[in-house]
C-alpha positions in Angstrom: 0.0 0.0 0.0 1.6 3.3 -1.1 0.5 6.5 0.6 0.5 9.6 -1.5 1.8 11.7 1.4 4.9 9.5 1.7 8.0 11.3 0.6 10.7 9.4 -1.2 14.2 10.7 -1.6 16.0 10.7 -4.9 19.2 8.6 -4.6 21.2 11.1 -6.6 20.1 14.7 -5.7 18.4 13.7 -2.4 15.4 15.9 -3.1 12.1 14.5 -1.7 9.2 13.8 -3.9 5.7 12.3 -3.3 5.4 8.5 -3.4 2.7 8.7 -6.1 4.8 11.0 -8.3 6.5 9.5 -11.3 9.7 7.9 -10.1 12.2 6.0 -12.1 14.1 2.8 -11.2 17.5 2.8 -12.9 20.4 0.3 -12.8 23.4 2.6 -12.7 26.9 1.4 -13.6 28.8 0.2 -10.5 25.8 -0.4 -8.4 24.2 -3.7 -7.5 20.7 -2.4 -6.8 18.4 -0.3 -8.9 18.2 3.4 -7.7 15.0 5.4 -7.2 15.5 8.7 -8.9 13.3 11.7 -9.6 12.2 12.9 -13.1 14.8 15.7 -13.1 17.8 13.3 -12.5 16.3 10.8 -15.1 16.2 13.6 -17.6 19.8 14.4 -16.8 20.9 10.8 -17.4 19.0 10.6 -20.6 20.4 13.9 -21.9 23.8 13.4 -20.2 23.5 16.8 -18.6 25.3 17.7 -15.4 25.4 19.9 -12.4 27.4 19.8 -9.1 25.4 17.2 -7.2 24.9 15.0 -10.2 28.7 15.1 -11.0 29.6 14.5 -7.4 27.3 11.4 -7.3 29.0 9.8 -10.3 32.5 10.9 -9.6 32.8 9.7 -6.0 36.4 9.0 -5.0 37.9 8.0 -1.7 38.5 10.5 1.0 42.3 9.8 0.7 42.4 11.3 -2.8 44.6 14.4 -2.5 42.6 16.3 -5.1 39.4 15.8 -3.1 40.7 16.8 0.3 39.6 20.3 1.3 42.4 22.4 2.7 41.5 24.8 5.5 42.7 28.4 5.2 42.4 29.0 8.9 45.5 29.0 11.1 45.3 27.1 14.4 45.6 29.1 17.6 48.7 27.0 18.6 50.5 28.1 15.4 49.4 31.7 15.9 50.9 31.7 19.5 54.1 30.2 18.3 54.5 32.7 15.5 53.7 35.6 17.8 56.4 34.5 20.3 58.9 33.9 17.5 58.3 37.3 15.9 58.0 39.2 19.2 54.6 40.6 18.3 56.1 42.9 15.6 56.0 43.1 11.8 58.8 41.1 10.2 59.3 43.7 7.5 59.1 47.1 9.2 59.0 46.3 12.9 55.6 48.0 13.6 53.3 46.5 16.2 50.1 48.1 14.9 47.4 46.3 12.8 49.3 43.0 12.7 48.2 40.1 10.5 49.3 36.5 10.1 50.7 36.0 6.6 51.6 32.9 4.6 55.2 33.2 3.3 54.4 30.8 0.5 50.8 32.0 -0.3 47.9 29.6 0.5 46.7 30.1 -3.1 50.0 28.7 -4.3 50.0 25.6 -2.1 51.5 27.1 1.1 50.7 25.3 4.4 49.5 26.6 7.7 52.6 25.5 9.6 54.7 27.7 11.9 57.5 27.7 9.3 55.2 29.2 6.6 53.5 31.9 8.7 54.9 35.3 9.7 53.6 38.5 11.3 53.2 41.5 9.0 51.5 44.8 9.5 48.5 45.6 7.3 50.5 47.9 5.0 53.3 45.3 4.4 50.9 42.5 4.0 48.9 44.4 1.3 52.1 45.3 -0.6 53.2 41.7 -0.5 49.9 40.4 -1.8 50.2 36.8 -3.0 53.9 37.0 -4.0 56.6 34.8 -2.6 59.4 36.9 -1.1 
């Protein structure tokens, strides 16, 4: 007995649709069981269209894949304390102690890490002039 108020999730985009709505059962490559998908995802399969969720579902990789691992831009408080002590709470370039910022020596956008060796203290003016260059 199927209730029309019963909501069924699509196995690809996870949107909910009513149990009586048209749903599709599809045998996808690499899966043993048939998947219940919504009309939108069925249309994408038929037309071979794509979007983020659709691509993510079909391009799943392990969490150990280095290209899939999200790097965090935030610097840990432990690293900040160590850098502050090392640089004596002053800008490395000009020696100012006003408007200090933590700066990546090798920019984060160019693969720099958040380790103590790659972080330095710079005042706002020196940090803006450095931008994302490696000095």
